[in-house]
ZAPA-166435 format. One line per field, with one value per residue (C-alpha): x, y, z. Coordinates in steps of 0.5 Angstrom, whole numbers, plus 2048, in hexadecimal, padded with zeros to 3 digits. Each point is the difference from the previous one (the first is absolute). Layout:
// ZAPA-166435
px	c(X, ...)
py	c(Y, ...)
pz	c(Z, ...)
This chain:
// ZAPA-166435
px	c(7C7, 7FC, 803, 803, 801, 806, 801, 806, 801, 806, 7FA, 7FA, 7FE, 7FD, 802, 7FB, 804, 7FF, 7FF, 808, 803, 805, 7FF, 805, 7FD, 7FA, 802, 804, 7FA, 7FC, 805, 803, 807, 803, 807, 803, 807, 801, 7F9, 803, 7FF, 809, 801, 7FB, 7FE, 7F8, 801, 7F9, 7FE, 7FA, 7FB, 7FA, 7FE, 804, 805, 803, 806, 7FE, 804, 807, 803, 801, 807, 802, 7FD, 802, 7FD, 7FF, 7FE, 7FA, 7FE, 800, 7FB, 804, 7FE, 803, 7FA, 803, 7FF, 7FA, 7F9, 7FA, 7FD, 7FB, 7FF, 807, 801, 808, 805, 804, 801, 7FF, 806, 7FB, 805, 7FE, 7F9, 7FF, 805, 7FD, 802, 802, 802, 804, 805, 807, 806, 807, 803, 807, 804, 806, 804, 801, 804, 802, 7F9, 7FC, 7FC, 7FD, 7FB, 7FC, 7F9, 7FB, 7F8, 7FF, 7F9, 804, 7FC, 805, 7FF, 7FD, 804, 804, 807, 801, 7FB, 801, 7FD, 7FE, 803, 7FA, 804, 7FC, 800, 7FB, 805, 803, 807, 800, 805, 800, 800, 807, 7FF, 7FB, 7FB, 803, 7FD, 802, 7FC, 807, 7FF, 806, 802, 806, 7FF, 805, 801, 7FE, 802, 7F9, 7FD, 7FE, 7FD, 806, 805, 7FC, 801, 808, 7FF, 7FA, 7FD, 803, 7FE, 7F9, 7FC, 7FB, 7FD, 7FA, 800, 7FA, 802, 801, 7FF, 803, 800, 807, 800, 802, 7FC, 7FF, 7FE, 807, 805, 804, 808, 7FF, 804, 800, 803, 801, 802, 802, 7FB, 7FC, 804, 7FA, 7FA, 805, 803, 7F9, 7FE, 807, 7FF, 7F9, 804, 805, 7FA, 7FD, 805, 7FE, 800, 803, 807, 800, 805, 801, 803, 801, 803, 803, 804, 806, 801, 7FE, 7FA, 7FE, 7FF, 7FE, 805, 802, 7FA, 7FF, 806, 7FE, 7FA, 803, 805, 7FB, 7FB, 801, 7FA, 802, 806, 802, 803, 802, 801, 803, 7FF, 806, 804, 807, 802, 805, 7FA, 801, 7F9, 7FB, 7FE, 801, 7FA, 7F8, 7FD, 7FB, 806, 803, 7F9, 800, 807, 7FF, 7FA, 7FE, 7FA, 7FC, 7FA, 800, 800, 7FC, 803, 7FF, 803, 800, 804, 7FF, 7FC, 806, 802, 7F9, 7FF, 806, 7FF, 7F9, 801, 807, 7FE, 7FA, 804, 804, 7FB, 7FD, 7F8, 7FD, 7FB, 806, 803, 7FE, 803, 800, 802, 803, 7FE, 800, 7FA, 7FE, 802, 807, 802, 7FF, 804, 805, 801, 800, 805, 805, 7FF, 802, 806, 802, 7FE, 805, 807, 805)
py	c(823, 7FA, 7F8, 7FD, 7F9, 7FD, 7FA, 7FC, 7FD, 7FB, 7FC, 802, 803, 807, 804, 806, 806, 805, 807, 803, 7F9, 7FD, 7FA, 7FC, 802, 7FD, 7FA, 7FE, 802, 7FB, 7FB, 800, 7FF, 805, 801, 805, 802, 808, 802, 807, 800, 800, 7F9, 7FE, 7F9, 801, 803, 7FE, 802, 805, 7FD, 804, 806, 806, 801, 805, 800, 804, 7FD, 7FF, 801, 7F9, 801, 7F9, 802, 804, 805, 7FB, 7FB, 804, 802, 7F9, 7FE, 7FD, 801, 7FF, 7FE, 801, 808, 800, 802, 7FE, 806, 7FC, 7F8, 7FD, 7FA, 7FE, 7FB, 7FD, 7F9, 7FE, 7FC, 7FA, 7FD, 805, 801, 7FB, 802, 804, 807, 800, 805, 7FC, 802, 7FD, 7FF, 801, 7F9, 802, 806, 7FF, 806, 7FE, 806, 807, 802, 7FA, 7FC, 7F9, 7FF, 7FA, 800, 7FB, 801, 802, 7FC, 7FA, 800, 800, 804, 7FE, 804, 7FE, 801, 808, 803, 805, 803, 807, 802, 803, 806, 804, 806, 7FD, 7FF, 7FA, 7FD, 7FB, 7FA, 7FA, 7F9, 7FD, 7F9, 7FB, 7FD, 7FB, 7FB, 805, 806, 804, 806, 804, 807, 804, 807, 805, 806, 807, 806, 804, 7FA, 800, 7F9, 7FD, 803, 7FE, 7F9, 801, 804, 7FE, 7FA, 7F9, 7F9, 7FF, 807, 7FF, 803, 801, 7FE, 7FF, 7FA, 7FD, 806, 801, 7FB, 7FF, 7F9, 7FB, 7FE, 7F8, 800, 801, 7FC, 805, 801, 806, 806, 802, 808, 802, 807, 800, 7FE, 7FF, 7F9, 7FF, 7FD, 7FD, 7FC, 7FE, 7FE, 7FC, 7FC, 7FD, 7FE, 7FC, 7FC, 7FF, 801, 803, 7FD, 806, 804, 806, 805, 805, 807, 804, 807, 804, 806, 7FB, 7FA, 800, 802, 7F9, 7FE, 7F9, 7FE, 7FA, 7FD, 802, 7FD, 7FA, 7FF, 800, 7FB, 7FB, 801, 7FF, 805, 806, 805, 806, 807, 806, 807, 806, 807, 802, 7FA, 7FF, 7FF, 7FA, 7FC, 7F9, 7FE, 806, 804, 808, 804, 800, 7FA, 800, 802, 7FA, 7FC, 803, 7FE, 7F9, 800, 806, 7FC, 7FF, 7FD, 7F9, 802, 801, 806, 801, 806, 804, 805, 808, 804, 802, 7FA, 7FE, 805, 800, 7F8, 7FF, 805, 7FD, 7F9, 802, 803, 7FA, 7FB, 7FE, 800, 805, 7FB, 7FB, 805, 800, 805, 803, 807, 802, 807, 804, 803, 807, 802, 7FC, 803, 807, 7FE, 7FD, 807, 804, 7FC, 801, 807, 801, 7FD, 803, 807, 7FE, 803, 7FB)
pz	c(7FA, 7FE, 801, 7F9, 7FE, 7FD, 7FC, 800, 7FA, 801, 806, 7FC, 807, 803, 805, 804, 801, 806, 7FE, 801, 800, 7FD, 7FB, 804, 806, 7FE, 7FD, 806, 804, 7FC, 800, 7F9, 7FF, 7FC, 800, 804, 804, 802, 801, 7FE, 7F8, 7FF, 7FF, 7FA, 802, 801, 7F9, 7FC, 7F9, 800, 7FA, 801, 805, 803, 807, 804, 805, 806, 805, 7FC, 7FA, 7FB, 801, 7FD, 7F9, 7FB, 7FC, 7FA, 804, 803, 7F9, 7FE, 806, 805, 808, 807, 804, 806, 7FE, 7FB, 803, 7FB, 7FD, 7FC, 800, 7FD, 7FC, 802, 7FE, 804, 803, 808, 804, 802, 804, 806, 7FF, 806, 805, 806, 801, 807, 806, 805, 806, 7FE, 806, 7FE, 802, 7FD, 7FD, 7FC, 7FC, 7F9, 7FD, 803, 7FE, 800, 806, 7FF, 805, 801, 803, 802, 801, 807, 800, 7FD, 7FA, 7F9, 7FC, 7F9, 7FA, 7F9, 800, 7FD, 803, 805, 807, 803, 807, 803, 804, 806, 7FC, 7FB, 7FA, 7FE, 7FD, 7FB, 800, 7FC, 803, 7FF, 802, 7FB, 806, 805, 805, 806, 7FE, 800, 7FB, 7FE, 7FF, 7FD, 802, 7FE, 804, 7FD, 802, 802, 7FF, 808, 800, 7FD, 805, 806, 7FD, 801, 806, 804, 7FE, 804, 801, 803, 7FD, 7FB, 7FA, 7FE, 7F8, 7FA, 7FB, 7FC, 7FB, 7F8, 7FA, 7FE, 801, 7FB, 7FA, 7FF, 7F9, 7FC, 7FE, 7FE, 803, 805, 802, 808, 800, 808, 802, 807, 805, 7F9, 802, 806, 7FC, 7FA, 806, 802, 7F9, 7FF, 807, 7FD, 7FA, 804, 803, 7FA, 7FA, 7F9, 7FA, 7FD, 801, 805, 800, 805, 800, 806, 7FF, 806, 802, 802, 802, 807, 7FE, 7FD, 808, 7FE, 7FA, 803, 801, 7F9, 7FE, 803, 7FC, 7FA, 801, 803, 7FB, 7F8, 7FE, 804, 7FE, 803, 7FE, 805, 7FD, 804, 7FE, 804, 801, 7FF, 7F9, 802, 803, 7FD, 803, 7FF, 7F9, 800, 7FD, 801, 801, 7FA, 7FB, 802, 7FF, 7F9, 7FE, 802, 7FD, 7FA, 7FE, 805, 7FC, 803, 807, 806, 805, 807, 802, 808, 803, 800, 7FB, 7FC, 7FF, 7FE, 7FB, 7FC, 800, 7FD, 7FB, 7FE, 800, 7FC, 7FB, 800, 7FE, 806, 800, 805, 803, 802, 804, 807, 805, 807, 801, 807, 801, 806, 803, 7FF, 807, 7FF, 7FA, 803, 806, 7FC, 7FC, 806, 803, 7FA, 7FF, 807, 7FE, 7FA, 805, 805, 7FF, 7FE)
């Protein structure tokens, strides 16, 4: 197998890709700032258009692309391995290019149970050196087993250096269950950060829609906090979807933002809420967005949450006129071993006699 070169048309840059290496891995290794999120081929954040050349997908299938999109030349660079030299049209995220990636220890300084299944962790770098990052980025917790767990940073950078995480307990999730049962103030987590390109683009004055599902609120919260410091020149509307009202774990804070900031508006949407609830809409959050804005051509849209929301939303929003280069999203995919454990736990519950 031989090395190949990839021409990134959007920035007129070249990336050298080793045999068996994905385009995205090679690009990150060479400090190119390509967009990405899940790194598993499911979210589509790293999608580019193949102008010339051929790729294969030896690791994971490009689930985020339909057969028609694959036929039209769309590629997922987190999984695509070149079989020849390539020309790819994709836009880099310049804002993250010069932020150094670090491995560091974060010490737990406070824990707060935000909801029945959501724990707030508040961490400080053990070496006293603040972490440089942009609101919307995430970190990987590095486990002793060699595995990683990704969590969005839930606050904008602060003068005191505190890093906030919103950890949702997942049955069979190992680490998340340990957060609720074993983790204590003073414990240290080894992490790698900052990661991801789900950051606000500064080049637009179009009205903005934010769509969050569950703890997908975390990176949205970080982005909004930065705008609270430096108010945007455009209107911002947040739609936060959850199963029941208790899952909207920081809703009081969000409502205070809406009361205090004329540019910020908020809608909560519950999939299993009470029909007589006067404060929350009923239904699916992406459908609420479309009910209010059937034509999305004049908006930018940022979306964060579970894969089902990302998949449904990105197709529905583009169908409603949103240009796909104005749709930014962060998919909260489960690690493969966590997903397998969840399936086993669910099957065990179903097998138990009632």
